C-alpha positions in Angstrom: -0.2 0.2 0.0 1.6 3.0 -1.2 1.2 6.7 -0.9 2.2 9.9 -3.1 2.1 13.8 -1.4 2.2 16.7 -3.1 4.4 19.3 -1.2 4.0 23.3 -2.1 4.2 26.4 -0.2 2.3 28.3 -3.0 -1.5 28.1 -3.2 -2.9 28.7 -6.5 -5.6 27.4 -9.0 -3.0 26.1 -11.4 -1.0 23.9 -8.4 -4.6 22.5 -7.3 -5.1 21.1 -10.8 -1.5 19.7 -10.7 -2.4 18.2 -7.9 -5.6 16.9 -9.4 -3.9 15.8 -12.6 -1.9 13.6 -10.2 -4.5 11.9 -7.7 -6.5 11.3 -11.0 -3.6 10.0 -13.3 -2.0 7.4 -9.9 -5.3 6.3 -8.4 -4.8 3.1 -9.9 -1.2 2.5 -7.5 -1.3 5.5 -4.7 -3.2 7.3 -2.5 -2.8 11.2 -3.3 -2.4 13.9 -0.8 -1.6 17.2 -1.1 0.3 18.9 1.8 0.9 23.0 2.2 4.0 24.3 3.9 3.1 27.4 5.8 5.6 30.0 6.5 6.4 33.4 6.4 7.3 33.3 2.7 4.5 30.9 2.0 1.5 32.7 -0.7 -1.8 32.1 -1.6 -1.9 34.2 -5.0 -5.4 34.9 -6.2 -6.8 34.6 -2.6 -6.9 30.9 -3.4 -6.6 28.5 -0.3 -6.3 24.8 -1.6 -8.3 22.1 0.0 -5.1 20.8 2.0 -5.2 17.2 3.3 -2.1 18.6 5.4 -0.7 22.3 6.7 2.9 21.6 7.9 3.7 24.7 10.2 7.1 25.6 11.7 5.7 24.2 15.1 4.8 20.6 13.5 9.1 20.8 12.4 9.9 22.1 16.0 7.9 19.4 17.3 8.7 16.0 14.3 12.3 16.6 13.9 13.5 19.2 16.6 17.3 18.8 15.7 16.5 19.7 12.4 14.4 23.1 13.0 17.1 24.2 15.2 19.7 23.8 12.7 17.3 25.5 10.2 17.0 28.5 12.8 20.7 28.6 13.2 21.6 28.6 9.4 19.4 31.4 9.0 15.8 30.2 8.9 15.2 29.7 5.3 13.8 26.2 3.8 16.1 26.4 1.0 19.0 25.4 0.4 19.0 22.0 2.4 15.9 21.9 4.9 13.7 20.8 2.5 12.8 17.5 4.7 10.9 19.7 6.9 8.2 20.6 4.6 6.9 16.9 4.7 8.4 14.6 7.6 5.8 15.9 9.9 3.5 14.4 7.4 5.3 11.3 6.5 5.8 10.6 10.1 2.0 11.3 10.9 -0.6 8.8 12.4 -2.5 9.4 8.8 0.3 7.7 7.0 1.3 5.2 9.0 -0.1 2.1 7.3 1.7 2.6 3.9 4.5 0.9 3.2 6.3 3.4 1.0 5.4 7.2 0.7 6.4 9.5 -2.7 7.1 12.9 -2.1 6.7 15.5 -5.0 7.7 19.1 -5.0 5.2 20.9 -6.5 7.8 22.2 -9.4 8.2 18.6 -10.6 6.0 17.9 -13.8 6.1 14.6 -15.7 5.7 14.4 -19.7 2.9 11.9 -19.4 0.4 10.0 -17.6 1.2 9.8 -14.5 0.5 6.1 -14.2 3.3 5.6 -16.5 5.9 6.7 -14.3 4.7 5.1 -11.4 3.5 1.7 -12.6 6.8 0.0 -13.4 8.0 1.5 -9.5 5.2 0.8 -7.1 6.8 -3.2 -6.8 10.4 -2.0 -5.9 11.4 -3.1 -2.4 13.7 -0.4 -2.3 13.8 2.1 1.4 15.1 5.1 -1.0 14.6 5.9 -5.1 15.3 9.2 -5.7 17.8 10.8 -8.7 21.5 11.5 -9.0 22.8 9.3 -6.5 26.5 9.6 -6.5 29.3 8.5 -3.9 31.2 11.0 -3.0 34.6 9.4 -4.5 32.6 10.1 -7.4 31.5 13.7 -7.1 34.1 15.8 -5.1 32.8 19.1 -6.2 29.4 18.8 -5.1 28.5 21.7 -3.7 27.0 21.0 -0.3 30.0 18.5 1.0 31.6 21.5 2.9 28.6 21.7 4.9 27.8 18.1 6.4 28.0 16.6 9.1 27.8 12.7 10.2 28.9 11.0 13.6 32.2 9.7 13.9 31.5 5.8 12.8 29.9 7.3 9.5 32.1 5.7 6.6 32.9 8.1 4.5 32.8 5.2 1.7 29.0 5.8 2.8 28.9 9.3 2.0 26.4 9.4 -1.1 25.0 12.7 -2.5 21.3 13.0 -4.3 18.7 15.1 -5.8 15.2 14.7 -4.8 12.6 16.9 -5.5 11.2 13.6 -5.5 11.6 10.7 -4.1 9.9 7.3 -2.5 10.3 6.4 1.4 10.1 2.9 3.0 8.2 3.1 6.2 11.3 1.7 7.5 13.5 4.6 5.7 11.0 7.2 7.2 11.9 5.9 10.9 15.6 5.4 10.1 16.0 9.0 9.1 13.6 10.7 11.8 16.0 8.7 14.3 19.0 9.6 13.5 18.4 12.9 12.6 17.0 13.5 16.1 20.2 12.8 17.7 21.4 16.1 16.7 24.9 14.4 14.7 23.8 14.3 11.2 23.9 17.8 9.7 24.0 19.3 6.1 21.8 19.0 3.2 19.0 16.9 2.8 20.1 15.7 -0.3 23.4 13.8 1.3 21.5 13.3 4.9 19.2 10.6 2.8 21.4 8.4 1.3 24.2 8.5 3.7 21.7 7.6 6.6 20.2 4.5 4.2 24.0 3.4 3.2 25.1 3.8 7.0 22.3 1.5 8.3 22.3 -1.0 5.3 19.0 0.2 3.9 18.7 0.0 0.1 19.0 3.0 -2.6 17.7 3.1 -6.5 18.0 5.5 -9.1 14.8 6.3 -11.0 17.1 6.6 -13.9 19.9 8.3 -15.4 23.4 6.0 -15.7 24.8 5.9 -12.2 26.0 3.2 -9.6 22.5 3.1 -8.0 20.5 3.0 -11.4 19.1 -0.4 -12.2 19.8 -2.2 -15.5 16.2 -1.9 -16.6 16.2 2.6 -15.8 19.4 3.3 -17.5 18.5 6.6 -19.7 14.5 6.5 -18.7 12.5 8.9 -16.8 14.9 11.8 -16.4 18.3 13.0 -17.8 20.4 15.6 -16.3 24.3 16.4 -16.1 25.7 15.2 -12.3 29.0 17.0 -13.1 27.5 20.5 -13.4 26.7 22.6 -10.0 23.4 23.0 -11.4 22.8 19.4 -13.2 22.0 21.1 -16.9 21.9 20.4 -19.4 18.9 18.0 -18.6 15.4 17.7 -17.9 16.0 17.4 -14.5 17.9 20.3 -13.1 18.2 23.1 -10.5 16.6 26.6 -11.4 16.4 28.8 -13.0 13.4 27.4 -14.5 13.2 26.7 -18.0 9.2 25.6 -18.0 6.5 28.5 -16.5 3.5 25.8 -17.5 2.3 22.6 -16.1 2.1 19.6 -18.6 -1.8 19.5 -19.1 -1.5 22.5 -20.1 1.2 23.0 -22.4 2.7 19.4 -23.7 4.1 20.6 -26.4 6.8 22.8 -24.5 8.1 19.6 -23.2 10.5 18.4 -25.4 10.8 14.6 -25.0 7.7 13.0 -23.1 8.1 9.9 -20.7 10.7 12.3 -18.8 10.1 13.8 -15.5 11.1 18.0 -15.4 11.9 20.4 -13.2 11.6 23.1 -12.0 8.2 24.1 -13.7 7.7 27.0 -12.3 3.8 28.3 -12.8 4.2 31.2 -10.6 7.6 32.4 -8.6 7.1 33.6 -4.9 9.4 35.8 -3.5 11.8 35.0 -1.4 11.8 31.4 -1.8 11.6 29.1 -5.5 
């Protein structure tokens, strides 16, 4: 039994319709939920208030993973860069989702050029604890910009240091619980894109890449689902990169602007909020 949670800090008709498409097209495989992260820079343009299943506030961050919330405050108090886990981990740890064996998170600026069921169908049977994109060991990505701020307990081998890119990811129940336990200790600090896979590797959990051609990509997924350039700081060129945005409309509104169907796209910015992208 699996679920997918669309996470947004912006509430608008366009993002609401984006969620409804995800929900309708994935219902054969997943239950879908909408999570709104409420913060000083979150916005509801046009007066729209989404019919959210969850609303995450600073108090939820503080109660669910207090050490991460404290670290965020000490580093300036913003979600970006590196603290996106605080926007949805309170939801993944909530009793409402506790019966799901695996839960996907999809950030609001991720889209799929095709029908979502075609993306999820080949993946639901995977037993991996963590699925995401662009998983590379530190020794293959020494220039990754977030290594200098990454800290782990002394017992963690640097051979287990892994980076990733996870605007879309799937977590097993044991990954959710292991992550929560680890970061609550306060000994794991830094960018979430290193925390997730390194914690998974250290505790013997399994990792799979959604595509690409890296060391964690199953042979059946090589070249599928997304493209990017791991050696580039912004992962460019590719369909799944960091900002600035190349796409200002969702696939359901303008399929013609997406050059390759059957691939994930990021970032798709249909509305740019001040202070946070």
